[in-house]
N, CA, C and O of each residue as an XYZ file, in Angstrom:
288
protein
N     -67.242    -35.644   -116.150
C     -67.897    -34.353   -116.193
C     -68.528    -34.146   -117.571
O     -67.875    -34.327   -118.599
N     -69.780    -33.773   -117.575
C     -70.489    -33.548   -118.825
C     -70.680    -32.059   -119.025
O     -71.245    -31.376   -118.171
N     -70.209    -31.561   -120.152
C     -70.388    -30.152   -120.475
C     -71.597    -30.038   -121.386
O     -71.574    -30.528   -122.515
N     -72.648    -29.399   -120.907
C     -73.880    -29.304   -121.686
C     -73.925    -28.069   -122.575
O     -74.894    -27.878   -123.309
N     -72.906    -27.234   -122.526
C     -72.878    -26.054   -123.388
C     -72.512    -26.442   -124.811
O     -71.653    -27.293   -125.038
N     -73.176    -25.805   -125.760
C     -72.841    -26.016   -127.160
C     -71.625    -25.176   -127.508
O     -71.232    -24.300   -126.739
N     -71.032    -25.436   -128.657
C     -69.869    -24.657   -129.095
C     -70.226    -23.182   -129.179
O     -69.420    -22.329   -128.807
N     -71.427    -22.869   -129.664
C     -71.841    -21.478   -129.794
C     -71.928    -20.811   -128.430
O     -71.508    -19.662   -128.292
N     -72.450    -21.481   -127.429
C     -72.560    -20.893   -126.102
C     -71.186    -20.611   -125.517
O     -71.020    -19.652   -124.764
N     -70.215    -21.421   -125.847
C     -68.856    -21.209   -125.355
C     -68.241    -19.995   -126.049
O     -67.565    -19.190   -125.409
N     -68.473    -19.864   -127.344
C     -67.917    -18.751   -128.108
C     -68.681    -17.457   -127.822
O     -68.068    -16.403   -127.650
N     -69.985    -17.527   -127.770
C     -70.823    -16.343   -127.619
C     -71.444    -16.326   -126.235
O     -72.385    -17.067   -125.952
N     -70.911    -15.478   -125.384
C     -71.494    -15.358   -124.058
C     -72.201    -14.015   -123.897
O     -72.402    -13.536   -122.781
N     -72.571    -13.423   -125.016
C     -73.253    -12.130   -124.997
C     -74.620    -12.249   -124.340
O     -75.334    -13.235   -124.526
N     -74.963    -11.243   -123.581
C     -76.270    -11.224   -122.945
C     -77.383    -11.046   -123.968
O     -78.513    -11.476   -123.741
N     -77.070    -10.421   -125.083
C     -78.082    -10.138   -126.093
C     -77.898    -10.997   -127.335
O     -77.921    -10.486   -128.454
N     -77.716    -12.293   -127.143
C     -77.517    -13.184   -128.277
C     -78.712    -13.143   -129.236
O     -78.571    -13.454   -130.419
N     -79.885    -12.758   -128.725
C     -81.078    -12.684   -129.570
C     -80.950    -11.640   -130.669
O     -81.763    -11.626   -131.593
N     -79.951    -10.766   -130.594
C     -79.728     -9.758   -131.628
C     -78.737    -10.231   -132.692
O     -78.506     -9.529   -133.676
N     -78.159    -11.398   -132.505
C     -77.170    -11.910   -133.456
C     -77.853    -12.611   -134.622
O     -78.895    -13.245   -134.460
N     -77.250    -12.485   -135.798
C     -77.848    -13.044   -137.008
C     -78.093    -14.542   -136.919
O     -79.100    -15.025   -137.437
N     -77.208    -15.286   -136.282
C     -77.420    -16.732   -136.195
C     -78.718    -17.031   -135.447
O     -79.448    -17.948   -135.822
N     -79.010    -16.271   -134.400
C     -80.259    -16.458   -133.660
C     -81.443    -15.959   -134.480
O     -82.471    -16.630   -134.573
N     -81.291    -14.781   -135.070
C     -82.370    -14.182   -135.857
C     -82.794    -15.101   -136.999
O     -83.988    -15.285   -137.240
N     -81.824    -15.674   -137.699
C     -82.143    -16.593   -138.804
C     -82.797    -17.858   -138.262
O     -83.717    -18.390   -138.883
N     -82.338    -18.344   -137.118
C     -82.939    -19.560   -136.550
C     -84.403    -19.339   -136.179
O     -85.180    -20.291   -136.106
N     -84.774    -18.083   -135.946
C     -86.155    -17.757   -135.619
C     -86.987    -17.424   -136.863
O     -88.192    -17.191   -136.757
N     -86.352    -17.400   -138.038
C     -87.070    -17.214   -139.298
C     -87.317    -15.784   -139.716
O     -88.139    -15.547   -140.601
N     -86.632    -14.810   -139.110
C     -86.863    -13.413   -139.502
C     -86.577    -13.191   -140.982
O     -87.272    -12.419   -141.642
N     -85.564    -13.859   -141.501
C     -85.216    -13.691   -142.916
C     -86.367    -14.123   -143.826
O     -86.432    -13.703   -144.981
N     -87.268    -14.951   -143.318
C     -88.439    -15.398   -144.085
C     -89.678    -14.571   -143.761
O     -90.457    -14.243   -144.656
N     -89.863    -14.238   -142.504
C     -91.081    -13.537   -142.094
C     -91.016    -12.031   -142.304
O     -92.053    -11.393   -142.482
N     -89.817    -11.450   -142.288
C     -89.662    -10.006   -142.475
C     -88.355     -9.752   -143.222
O     -87.364     -9.299   -142.649
N     -88.383    -10.051   -144.490
C     -87.180     -9.958   -145.318
C     -86.583     -8.552   -145.324
O     -85.361     -8.405   -145.349
N     -87.418     -7.526   -145.300
C     -86.894     -6.150   -145.310
C     -86.121     -5.829   -144.037
O     -85.073     -5.186   -144.099
N     -86.617     -6.265   -142.894
C     -85.904     -6.034   -141.630
C     -84.583     -6.789   -141.637
O     -83.566     -6.267   -141.181
N     -84.592     -8.009   -142.148
C     -83.356     -8.797   -142.219
C     -82.352     -8.143   -143.172
O     -81.166     -8.043   -142.857
N     -82.825     -7.706   -144.324
C     -81.937     -7.063   -145.292
C     -81.302     -5.802   -144.715
O     -80.153     -5.490   -145.027
N     -82.031     -5.082   -143.884
C     -81.478     -3.874   -143.249
C     -80.284     -4.222   -142.353
O     -79.369     -3.415   -142.193
N     -80.298     -5.408   -141.780
C     -79.190     -5.835   -140.910
C     -77.947     -6.241   -141.694
O     -76.827     -6.125   -141.197
N     -78.147     -6.717   -142.919
C     -77.010     -7.241   -143.680
C     -76.591     -6.358   -144.853
O     -75.561     -6.608   -145.479
N     -77.382     -5.325   -145.156
C     -77.074     -4.431   -146.272
C     -75.795     -3.651   -145.950
O     -75.620     -3.179   -144.827
N     -74.921     -3.519   -146.917
C     -73.639     -2.832   -146.759
C     -72.873     -3.363   -145.540
O     -72.599     -2.618   -144.598
N     -72.537     -4.636   -145.568
C     -71.874     -5.245   -144.406
C     -70.496     -4.653   -144.136
O     -69.738     -4.338   -145.053
N     -70.197     -4.515   -142.848
C     -68.879     -4.030   -142.419
C     -68.158     -5.048   -141.548
O     -66.979     -4.883   -141.234
N     -68.889     -6.126   -141.150
C     -68.323     -7.133   -140.256
C     -68.682     -8.542   -140.720
O     -69.712     -8.758   -141.359
N     -67.819     -9.486   -140.389
C     -68.020    -10.899   -140.678
C     -67.880    -11.661   -139.362
O     -66.990    -11.368   -138.564
N     -68.755    -12.635   -139.137
C     -68.685    -13.440   -137.922
C     -67.684    -14.574   -138.126
O     -67.792    -15.349   -139.077
N     -66.720    -14.660   -137.231
C     -65.730    -15.732   -137.315
C     -66.309    -17.081   -136.901
O     -65.666    -18.114   -137.088
N     -67.511    -17.081   -136.344
C     -68.142    -18.342   -135.955
C     -68.984    -18.928   -137.088
O     -68.807    -20.087   -137.463
N     -69.896    -18.129   -137.629
C     -70.837    -18.670   -138.623
C     -70.595    -18.170   -140.045
O     -71.145    -18.721   -140.998
N     -69.775    -17.130   -140.192
C     -69.467    -16.614   -141.517
C     -70.461    -15.598   -142.061
O     -70.284    -15.086   -143.166
N     -71.502    -15.306   -141.294
C     -72.481    -14.317   -141.766
C     -71.859    -12.923   -141.759
O     -70.910    -12.651   -141.023
N     -72.416    -12.046   -142.597
C     -71.962    -10.662   -142.692
C     -73.068     -9.748   -142.189
O     -74.249    -10.026   -142.400
N     -72.691     -8.650   -141.521
C     -73.660     -7.710   -140.980
C     -73.117     -6.295   -141.037
O     -71.908     -6.074   -141.116
N     -74.034     -5.347   -140.994
C     -73.641     -3.939   -140.980
C     -73.042     -3.563   -139.624
O     -72.086     -2.791   -139.560
N     -73.607     -4.113   -138.534
C     -73.159     -3.762   -137.188
C     -72.545     -4.951   -136.465
O     -73.035     -6.075   -136.579
N     -71.486     -4.707   -135.731
C     -70.825     -5.773   -134.978
C     -71.736     -6.375   -133.925
O     -71.561     -7.534   -133.551
N     -72.708     -5.610   -133.439
C     -73.599     -6.102   -132.390
C     -74.524     -7.213   -132.874
O     -75.194     -7.852   -132.062
N     -74.571     -7.453   -134.188
C     -75.413     -8.510   -134.738
C     -74.648     -9.798   -135.012
O     -75.161    -10.688   -135.691
N     -73.419     -9.910   -134.489
C     -72.604    -11.096   -134.712
C     -71.989    -11.577   -133.401
O     -71.725    -10.780   -132.501
N     -71.764    -12.877   -133.300
C     -71.169    -13.466   -132.089
C     -69.684    -13.139   -131.970
O     -69.212    -12.734   -130.907
N     -68.953    -13.319   -133.071
C     -67.504    -13.114   -133.070
C     -67.168    -12.203   -134.266
O     -66.635    -12.666   -135.274
N     -67.487    -10.899   -134.138
C     -67.321     -9.994   -135.278
C     -65.864     -9.666   -135.593
O     -65.046     -9.445   -134.700
N     -65.575     -9.642   -136.869
C     -64.273     -9.197   -137.374
C     -64.543     -8.160   -138.453
O     -65.354     -8.387   -139.351
N     -63.872     -7.038   -138.367
C     -64.092     -5.962   -139.330
C     -63.618     -6.375   -140.713
O     -62.528     -6.925   -140.874
N     -64.448     -6.104   -141.703
C     -64.086     -6.360   -143.097
C     -63.216     -5.217   -143.602
O     -63.327     -4.083   -143.137
N     -62.365     -5.526   -144.540
C     -61.582     -4.467   -145.168
C     -62.506     -3.683   -146.081
O     -63.355     -4.267   -146.754
N     -62.349     -2.356   -146.113
C     -63.198     -1.558   -147.002
C     -62.959     -1.964   -148.449
O     -61.847     -2.342   -148.817
N     -64.013     -1.885   -149.275
C     -63.844     -2.251   -150.679
C     -62.860     -1.313   -151.373
O     -62.878     -0.103   -151.146
N     -62.018     -1.871   -152.205
C     -61.069     -1.045   -152.941
C     -61.777     -0.399   -154.119
O     -62.644     -1.005   -154.749
N     -61.402      0.816   -154.403
C     -62.051      1.539   -155.497
C     -61.186      1.589   -156.704
O     -61.578      2.161   -157.721
């Protein structure tokens, strides 16, 4: 039996994977529209357990984990 799914497809079965940072970066948004990309990652509250990227919203990550608030 041949499994043609990649590791990411197994981990991320979200219908809106196109909104995740790993997909967005693969499409070059961070290069073509740096301000839009920065808006997604500015003041991050979540970290992806799959790729390690940080984002403001959990909906932009495949396997989001909440970051601890910064200590003051």
